[in-house]
C-alpha positions in Angstrom: -5.2 -7.5 -18.8 -7.1 -4.8 -20.5 -8.6 -3.1 -17.5 -5.8 -3.7 -14.7 -7.6 -1.7 -12.0 -10.7 -4.4 -12.5 -8.5 -7.1 -12.4 -6.7 -6.3 -9.4 -9.9 -5.5 -7.4 -11.5 -8.8 -8.5 -8.6 -11.3 -8.4 -5.5 -10.1 -6.0 -6.5 -7.2 -3.9 -7.1 -9.4 -1.0 -3.4 -10.7 -1.3 -2.2 -7.1 -1.5 -3.9 -6.2 1.6 -2.5 -9.4 3.3 0.9 -8.5 2.5 0.6 -4.9 3.7 -1.1 -6.1 6.9 1.6 -8.7 7.7 4.4 -6.0 7.3 2.4 -3.7 9.5 1.9 -6.5 11.9 5.8 -7.1 12.1 6.3 -3.7 13.1 3.6 -3.7 15.7 0.4 -2.4 14.1 -2.5 -4.6 14.1 -4.8 -2.0 12.3 -6.9 -3.4 9.2 -6.7 -1.7 5.8 -10.0 -0.2 5.0 -9.8 1.6 1.9 -7.7 1.1 -1.5 -8.5 3.6 -4.2 -7.0 3.6 -7.9 -6.7 6.8 -10.0 -5.0 6.6 -13.6 -2.0 8.6 -13.9 0.4 9.9 -16.6 3.1 6.6 -15.9 0.5 4.3 -14.7 -2.1 3.6 -12.1 -1.6 5.3 -8.8 -2.9 3.2 -5.9 -3.7 4.5 -2.2 -4.7 3.0 1.0 -5.8 3.6 4.5 -5.7 1.6 7.6 -8.4 2.0 10.3 -7.2 4.5 13.1 -5.5 3.2 16.0 -3.9 4.1 19.3 -0.6 3.7 21.1 -0.4 2.8 24.9 -0.1 5.4 26.5 -2.0 7.8 24.3 0.5 10.4 22.7 -1.4 11.3 19.6 -5.1 11.9 18.8 -5.1 9.4 16.4 -2.6 7.4 14.3 -3.2 5.8 10.7 -1.2 3.9 8.2 -1.5 5.3 4.7 0.8 5.5 1.4 2.0 8.4 -0.6 2.3 7.9 -4.0 1.9 4.3 -4.6 2.3 3.0 -8.2 1.3 0.5 -10.7 3.2 0.5 -13.9 3.4 -2.0 -16.7 6.8 -3.5 -17.4 8.0 -2.8 -21.0 10.8 -5.3 -21.2 9.3 -8.7 -20.5 8.1 -11.8 -22.6 5.0 -11.9 -20.3 2.6 -9.0 -19.4 3.8 -7.8 -15.9 3.1 -4.8 -13.7 5.5 -3.5 -11.0 3.7 -2.2 -7.9 5.5 0.1 -5.3 3.4 1.0 -2.0 5.2 3.3 0.4 3.6 2.9 4.0 3.6 5.8 6.0 2.4 6.6 9.7 0.1 9.8 9.7 -0.7 11.1 13.2 -2.9 14.0 14.3 -1.7 16.3 17.3 -4.4 17.1 20.1 -3.5 20.7 19.6 -4.1 20.5 15.9 -2.2 19.6 12.8 -0.8 16.4 11.7 2.4 14.9 10.9 4.0 11.9 9.5 6.8 9.6 8.5 7.5 6.4 6.2 7.6 3.1 7.7 8.3 0.7 4.7 8.1 0.7 0.9 6.7 -2.7 -0.4 7.7 -3.7 -4.1 6.1 -6.5 -6.1 5.5 -7.7 -9.4 2.2 -8.9 -10.9 1.9 -11.2 -13.9 -0.9 -11.4 -16.3 -2.6 -14.3 -14.3 -2.4 -12.6 -11.0 0.6 -14.3 -9.6 2.6 -12.0 -7.1 6.3 -12.6 -7.4 9.6 -10.5 -6.7 8.2 -9.3 -3.1 10.6 -6.9 -1.4 10.4 -4.6 1.6 12.5 -1.6 2.1 12.3 -0.4 5.8 12.8 3.1 6.5 
């Protein structure tokens, strides 16, 4: 995979979004993922995402989104095939009516992608 970011966008991005949305749904969040971005970093590609805003019933915050902090895609060095490890922490971020915002981590999604775009070794760590 010469340009991993392009490969991920064209071949498996929908799979990654599906996995994220399924894990969110297990926790009662039906918001869709709207935006995934990639950025080159020191140790690999960084990945970030945001969901559409959603609300609770009764309404207790101005708005709530799910986003990640410090998602990472890193090439695995000690494998016989070209594989990448992906780490995606998913966090609630909520805005207060009086101003300001806060958040907390919901879960972290770990998985591997091989050179053919096959996703395997999916693990979810709840927080």
